[in-house]
Backbone bond lengths (Angstrom), bond angles and torsions (degrees), N, CA, C in turn:
res aa  C-N    CA-C-N  psi(-1)  N-CA   C-N-CA  omega(-1)  CA-C   N-CA-C  phi
1 M - - - 1.446 - - 1.519 107.71 -
2 G 1.321 117.37 131.47 1.452 121.60 179.78 1.513 111.79 -67.14
3 A 1.306 115.95 154.76 1.463 121.55 -178.17 1.517 111.14 -58.80
4 S 1.327 117.45 -37.55 1.459 119.44 -178.40 1.526 111.44 -65.63
5 K 1.318 117.41 -33.48 1.465 120.71 178.98 1.529 111.45 -76.93
6 S 1.328 118.00 -40.24 1.462 120.12 -177.65 1.521 111.61 -66.00
7 E 1.322 117.35 -24.96 1.465 120.51 177.88 1.526 111.51 -67.17
8 S 1.321 117.40 -17.07 1.470 121.79 -179.60 1.520 112.55 -77.52
9 F 1.331 117.05 -8.65 1.457 121.41 -176.35 1.520 110.09 -113.56
10 S 1.319 114.97 161.87 1.467 119.69 -178.51 1.524 110.95 -68.51
11 A 1.309 115.31 162.73 1.470 121.06 177.30 1.521 109.99 -60.19
12 E 1.339 116.80 -38.16 1.465 119.94 179.40 1.526 111.05 -66.05
13 H 1.316 117.44 -42.17 1.469 120.47 178.39 1.526 110.39 -60.49
14 N 1.311 116.69 -44.90 1.465 120.48 179.76 1.521 111.44 -65.90
15 E 1.334 117.00 -39.32 1.462 120.02 178.92 1.525 111.12 -64.98
16 M 1.335 116.81 -45.30 1.462 119.71 179.13 1.524 111.06 -63.85
17 A 1.326 117.59 -39.46 1.467 120.78 178.39 1.525 110.66 -62.13
18 T 1.319 116.92 -40.00 1.466 120.59 177.74 1.518 110.99 -63.97
19 L 1.328 116.70 -43.32 1.463 120.79 179.58 1.516 111.21 -65.40
20 F 1.324 117.45 -45.82 1.458 120.88 -178.60 1.531 110.95 -66.34
21 K 1.330 116.45 -36.12 1.462 119.34 177.29 1.525 110.17 -63.58
22 A 1.317 116.43 -41.80 1.469 120.26 179.11 1.526 111.29 -64.72
23 L 1.306 117.06 -29.41 1.466 121.31 -179.39 1.529 112.94 -93.03
24 S 1.327 117.18 6.25 1.469 119.83 -171.83 1.522 114.56 -87.61
25 H 1.311 117.73 20.34 1.465 120.76 176.84 1.527 108.40 -126.95
26 P 1.329 118.33 135.25 1.474 119.89 -177.55 1.528 113.31 -58.98
27 A 1.327 118.24 -31.61 1.467 119.64 178.58 1.527 110.59 -65.62
28 R 1.312 116.64 -35.89 1.474 120.14 -179.96 1.518 111.00 -71.59
29 I 1.321 116.20 -36.95 1.468 119.35 174.86 1.523 109.17 -64.01
30 A 1.330 117.23 -41.67 1.470 120.97 178.10 1.528 111.01 -62.64
31 I 1.320 116.80 -38.80 1.473 120.04 177.85 1.519 110.39 -63.99
32 V 1.320 117.27 -45.28 1.471 120.77 178.66 1.524 109.88 -61.55
33 D 1.323 117.35 -45.73 1.465 120.67 178.60 1.530 111.14 -59.35
34 Y 1.327 116.54 -42.48 1.465 120.22 179.68 1.529 111.10 -64.51
35 L 1.334 116.44 -43.83 1.465 119.47 179.38 1.525 111.38 -63.73
36 L 1.319 117.08 -35.26 1.466 120.12 176.63 1.525 110.75 -66.76
37 K 1.318 115.87 -36.05 1.463 120.62 -178.05 1.523 111.57 -70.55
38 V 1.335 116.88 -42.64 1.464 119.65 -174.14 1.521 113.24 -100.25
39 D 1.319 118.25 -6.69 1.458 126.05 179.53 1.528 111.76 76.69
40 T 1.327 119.65 -53.87 1.467 122.56 173.79 1.522 107.36 -144.58
41 C 1.306 116.43 160.56 1.458 118.59 177.06 1.514 110.02 -163.12
42 I 1.297 115.17 172.69 1.455 122.72 175.81 1.518 106.93 -102.66
43 C 1.317 116.57 150.06 1.464 121.59 -176.04 1.526 112.38 -49.68
44 G 1.311 118.26 -41.41 1.460 121.44 -179.63 1.514 112.55 -58.36
45 D 1.323 116.86 -35.01 1.461 120.82 177.49 1.524 110.77 -64.14
46 I 1.317 116.79 -39.31 1.460 120.97 -179.81 1.528 109.57 -67.09
47 V 1.316 116.81 -41.97 1.468 120.71 179.17 1.519 110.25 -58.94
48 N 1.321 117.25 -38.24 1.469 120.95 179.77 1.524 112.33 -69.32
49 E 1.314 118.16 -20.89 1.463 122.40 -177.98 1.520 113.64 -89.58
50 L 1.315 117.66 -19.37 1.461 120.96 -174.84 1.525 111.09 -112.99
51 P 1.324 116.93 151.03 1.471 120.33 179.18 1.533 111.41 -85.32
52 L 1.346 115.38 44.27 1.456 121.14 -176.62 1.521 110.40 -129.38
53 A 1.311 115.78 155.73 1.458 120.80 177.20 1.527 110.43 -71.69
54 Q 1.308 115.81 156.43 1.470 121.12 -177.88 1.531 112.66 -56.37
55 P 1.346 120.05 -43.71 1.467 118.15 179.08 1.534 113.10 -62.62
56 T 1.334 116.51 -34.64 1.464 120.60 178.44 1.517 110.63 -68.01
57 V 1.320 117.12 -43.06 1.469 121.16 176.87 1.526 109.37 -61.20
58 S 1.320 117.10 -41.78 1.468 120.69 178.84 1.522 111.60 -60.90
59 Q 1.332 116.98 -38.54 1.468 120.37 177.50 1.530 110.99 -64.30
60 H 1.324 116.43 -41.82 1.464 119.92 178.96 1.528 110.88 -67.45
61 L 1.321 116.99 -40.10 1.467 120.65 176.52 1.525 110.49 -61.85
62 A 1.322 117.13 -40.59 1.457 120.96 178.84 1.532 111.27 -63.05
63 A 1.329 116.87 -41.25 1.467 120.37 178.70 1.521 110.65 -63.12
64 L 1.336 117.02 -42.65 1.471 120.61 178.34 1.526 111.37 -66.95
65 K 1.308 116.10 -38.24 1.469 119.85 179.98 1.528 110.62 -70.58
66 N 1.331 117.61 -41.19 1.466 120.70 178.68 1.523 111.87 -61.70
67 A 1.321 116.86 -31.61 1.466 121.38 177.53 1.522 111.77 -84.61
68 N 1.330 116.86 -1.05 1.465 123.03 178.32 1.528 112.52 68.92
69 I 1.328 117.12 22.85 1.462 121.53 177.67 1.527 109.94 -80.59
70 I 1.331 115.95 -33.04 1.463 120.16 175.16 1.520 108.89 -123.75
71 K 1.326 114.46 160.20 1.465 121.84 175.13 1.514 107.00 -120.49
72 G 1.318 116.15 152.60 1.458 120.41 178.35 1.508 110.88 -134.74
73 N 1.315 115.20 133.86 1.461 121.48 176.62 1.517 108.64 -117.26
74 I 1.325 116.29 134.39 1.457 120.48 178.66 1.519 108.68 -80.59
75 E 1.325 115.28 125.13 1.462 122.32 177.58 1.518 107.71 -126.37
76 G 1.307 116.02 96.25 1.457 120.29 -175.91 1.509 109.96 70.00
77 T 1.319 116.40 -121.65 1.468 120.58 179.21 1.527 112.13 -97.98
78 A 1.311 117.62 5.72 1.468 121.46 -177.47 1.526 110.28 -118.20
79 I 1.311 115.24 162.03 1.463 121.31 174.89 1.519 107.52 -114.84
80 C 1.309 115.65 127.22 1.457 122.02 179.55 1.525 107.86 -100.08
81 Y 1.334 116.78 118.53 1.458 121.70 -176.54 1.519 111.35 -100.77
82 C 1.349 115.21 150.85 1.463 121.04 172.67 1.529 108.24 -150.26
83 I 1.318 115.12 164.08 1.463 122.20 179.19 1.528 109.25 -73.06
84 N 1.329 116.26 138.97 1.463 121.10 174.29 1.527 107.05 -88.19
85 S 1.312 116.07 102.34 1.472 120.52 -174.32 1.522 112.46 -65.07
86 D 1.318 118.84 -27.65 1.470 121.04 178.19 1.530 110.74 -65.04
87 T 1.318 116.36 -41.76 1.460 120.12 179.30 1.522 110.94 -68.75
88 I 1.316 116.94 -41.04 1.464 120.15 178.05 1.528 110.00 -63.18
89 A 1.321 117.40 -36.57 1.465 121.17 177.70 1.529 110.95 -62.18
90 K 1.325 117.63 -36.34 1.473 120.65 176.73 1.528 110.91 -64.13
91 I 1.341 116.08 -42.38 1.462 120.15 178.98 1.527 110.15 -64.05
92 V 1.329 116.44 -45.22 1.470 121.18 179.26 1.529 110.24 -60.57
93 S 1.321 116.77 -42.57 1.463 120.91 179.39 1.531 110.84 -62.58
94 H 1.319 116.07 -42.05 1.467 120.38 179.92 1.529 110.59 -62.00
95 F 1.338 116.52 -47.81 1.460 119.42 179.32 1.523 111.87 -70.64
96 G 1.328 117.36 -29.17 1.462 120.38 175.27 1.519 111.05 -62.96
97 A 1.326 116.65 -41.34 1.468 120.65 177.67 1.524 110.63 -64.99
98 I 1.312 117.19 -39.35 1.474 120.88 177.08 1.521 110.05 -63.12
99 T 1.326 116.72 -45.69 1.464 121.53 -179.43 1.526 110.68 -60.81
100 T 1.309 117.20 -43.48 1.467 121.67 179.10 1.519 110.58 -61.40
101 Q 1.318 116.93 -44.42 1.464 120.34 -179.92 1.522 112.04 -67.83
102 L 1.326 117.28 -33.14 1.466 120.04 179.83 1.520 111.80 -68.24
103 K 1.317 117.84 -29.49 1.467 121.07 -179.48 1.521 111.20 -62.99
104 N 1.316 117.10 -24.05 1.452 121.65 -177.62 1.518 113.31 -98.09
105 K 1.328 117.50 8.45 1.459 121.74 -178.88 1.519 109.85 -99.78
106 C 1.309 115.65 151.31 1.463 119.60 -178.02 1.519 113.67 -89.15
107 C 1.293 119.46 -15.67 1.473 121.40 -174.60 1.498 111.95 -86.81
């Protein structure tokens, strides 16, 4: 979406669109699921879990990190990733509001 069009929407709409776009690839969902399962990990561990090459996994990790869905801390020569719970809370809140509004709909 061009910058001129995104300015027509609220900050929350743009933020949610960025988050959903970052989560719109099955490899990224698998990465999030893996991080939830192990709590934290090193990039090499993620590469071993996915049927993708290391550079591809790094690209997906970068997309998740740029959207603030995951955080990464440098530990020596490795990066230890974890889920950013604040960002996940925003997603949960957004879907919670949708769920609440749907309860009052007739369709």
